[in-house]
N, C-alpha and C positions, 0 to 999 in steps of 0.2 A: 958392194958399195952403199954407203948410208944414203937413204933417201930423206932424211930429216935435217932441217936447217937448225941454225943456233937458237932460234926461238921455238923449237920443238914441233915446227910445221913440215908436213909432207910437201913434196913439189906440188902435188895435187892441190893441197890445202892452200899453199902460198899463192899459187895461180888464181884460186877462187878469191882469196883474200884481196889480191892486188886488182882483179876485176872490179870488185865491189867498190873499193876505195876509188878506182879510176872513174867508175859511173857516177859516184857520189860527187867527185870533184868536178864534174861538169855543172853541177847544180848549186854547190858552195864552195868556197876556198877554205881548204884545211890548214889549220895551224899546225896540228899534229893529229895523226891517225895512230892509235894506240892499242895493241893487242893485250886485253885483259883476261880475266878468268884463269882457268887452270894453266894456261901457257905462261902467263906472268908469274903464277904461283909455284910454279917448279914441279907441277904434277900433272901434265897434260897426258891423256890417253889417245889412242887412234881414233876414237869416236867422239873426241871432245868437240863441241861447238867451237865457232870463232866469234869471240866476244870483240867486236870491233868499235871502240869507243874513241870518238873523236871531238875535236874542238874546232869551231870553224869562225870564220870573221865575216860578219855581215856588212855589206857596202854602207857607209855612213849616210849617203844620201836615201837611202831606202830607210833607215834607222829614224831618220829626223822627219819622214814623210807622213802622210795621213794615215797609212796602212803598214805600220812596221811589222816585219816578219816574226814569226814563232820562234822562240829561242832555242827548240828542241825538235830534231828530225829521227824518226825510229824507222827501221826496216828489218824485218824477220822473214826468213825464207829459206828453204832448202835448194841449194844449187848443186847440181850433179853430186848428190849424196853427201854434201857438207852443209851443216846447219850454220846459218849466218845470224848473228844478233847484232846490227849496227845501230848505234846511236850517236848523234852529234850534238853538242850544246854550244851556243854562242859564246863567244870568249868573255863577254862583259858577265854573263850568268855564271860562268865557271869562275872567274875571279871572285865575285862575290861569294860563291860557295866556298871557296878555299879559305876565304877570311873568316867564314863562320864554322870552319873546322871539317868540311866535306872532303873525307879521304878519298872518295872516288875520283873527285877532279883533281885533287892533289896528285894521285898517282897517274893520271893522264899526262901532267906537266912534267913530273920529276922521274917517272918509272923508265926502265930501260928497254922493255919490249916495244920499241917504236917502229911501225911500218914506213913512215914517211912524216917529214916535217918541213915547214918553213926555216929560213935563217932566223927568224924573230924569236923562235922557240929557245935559242941558246941565250937570247938577251933577258927572255922572261924568266928562266930557271933560278938565277941568283935572287931574283926580286921575291919570287915566290918562297924560297928558302927563308929569306930574311923575314916574311910575313906568318910562317907558320906559328901556330900558338896552341897552348893547351887545350883550346877548344875541340882539337882533333879526337880528344879521349871521348867525348859524347859519340862521336861517329863510330869509332872502333869498338867501343863497349857496347853500343847499341846493336851493332851489326853482328858481333860475335854472340850475343844472347839470342838474337833471332835465328842464328844458324844453329845454336845449341837446342832450341826448340824445334827446329826442323829436324835435327838429328833424331831426336826422341820419336818424331812422326814418321820419319823416313830413314832408319838407321843403315846408311850407307858409308862406305869409307870416304866417298867424297865429302859427305857432310861432316864427318868428324875432322878432316883434313881443313875444311873451310873455318871451322871453330878455331883450330889451332893458328892457321895462317893469320886469319883477322887479329886475334889477340896479341899474337907475337909481333905483327907489323906495328901495331898501335904501341905496344911496350917499347919496342926498339925506337920508334920515332920519339916518344916521350923522353926516353932515357938518353938518347944520343943527338937528337935533332935530325937523324938520317932516315930517309925511306928506303925500306928493304921489304920487297915483295915475295922474294924467293923462300918458301917454306924449308927447303933443305937448307940453306944458309943459316936461317933463323934457328933451326932445330939445332944445328952444332953449336951456335953461339949460345943457346938457353939450355944445354944439357938435356935435350930431347932426342938424342941421336937415334933412338929406336923408333921414331916417327919415319925414318927412312923405309921401315918395312911396311907402313901404311902407303907411302908414296909408291912403292913397288907394286903393292895390291892394287892401287888406283889405276896404274898404268895399264892394267888388265882390261879396264873398261869403265865407263861413267857410273854404272850401276852396281859395282861390285858392292855386296852385302857386308855390313859390319855385324858379325854373329853376336849373340848375347854376352858370349864370355869375353869378348873383345871390347864391347862397350862397358862391361862392368869393370874391368881393368883399367879402362881410360876415363871413367866418370871422375874418380878423385884427382886425377892428374889435370883434367880440364878445369876442375874448380881451382886447382893450384895455379894454373896459367892465368885464369880471370882475376884471381886475386892479386898475382903480380902485375897484371894491367893495372888494376885499381891503385895498387901501391905506387906505381910509376907516376900516376897523375901528380900526386903530392910532391914527388921529388924531381920533377922534370925539369930539365935544362931548358925548356921552352919557356917563353913569357907567358904570363896570364892572358894577355890580349896582344892581337897582331901588331907588328911593328913595320915601318917602312911603308906604311899605306900610301902617303903621298907619291913615293916613288912608283909603286905599282900603277898608280892613278896616271901619273905622268905617261908611263910606258903606253897605257891604254889610250890615251889622248892622242899622242904621236902616231900609233897604230891606225886610229881612226882617220887622222888628217891623211894618211898614206893610201887609204883605202875609199876615198870619197866616190 
């Protein structure tokens, strides 16, 4: 019997994720709890940590008081052998980041690997889709470049996959306006089907090494993938600047009124 769910989590991992989200939900109201990292990117391994990335809603009466709460909360620990990396950001901070092109925040709102959400998320998603602009290019290009640097410093299959995933997610978003984080889906769409072999190797473990011959064969292809991302910026279906900002702000104001 398969012990892994549709998100790639074992029963034990899921129970730990649910426990952490439940504990943190006693401290703040989560608009969405999102499973990021390798599980969202299509290449989890049994020892992958759980990247629990959430968006929370602060009470309006606290926000307008003398001592407004911090916008970000972090928690990192190992629970019963499962490494947890939890972060939650306040919704206004997240929406401001999305308007500025923050792909991490965008993925929390539009991504598929959701562990739990309020009904208001369904209202928010179309507003966020309408507000996505070419500003996302800076995020995905910068993230891909940083992962490429780390790949040279730490030559693992995981780092190689992160470069590919980040660049292809950005390319696809710029070309189509649609968010896709699963590398297997992206690799098929962008004629990189042999990346499936990398995914299979990564599933053997987080620290699976990328040998020199593998790196040498992939370097020119990574350069091509990054060049494709660069070209997608100029031909993007996305507008230069965010649109529908008044609608997004109206949604936030109504949310504040309902959470006094």
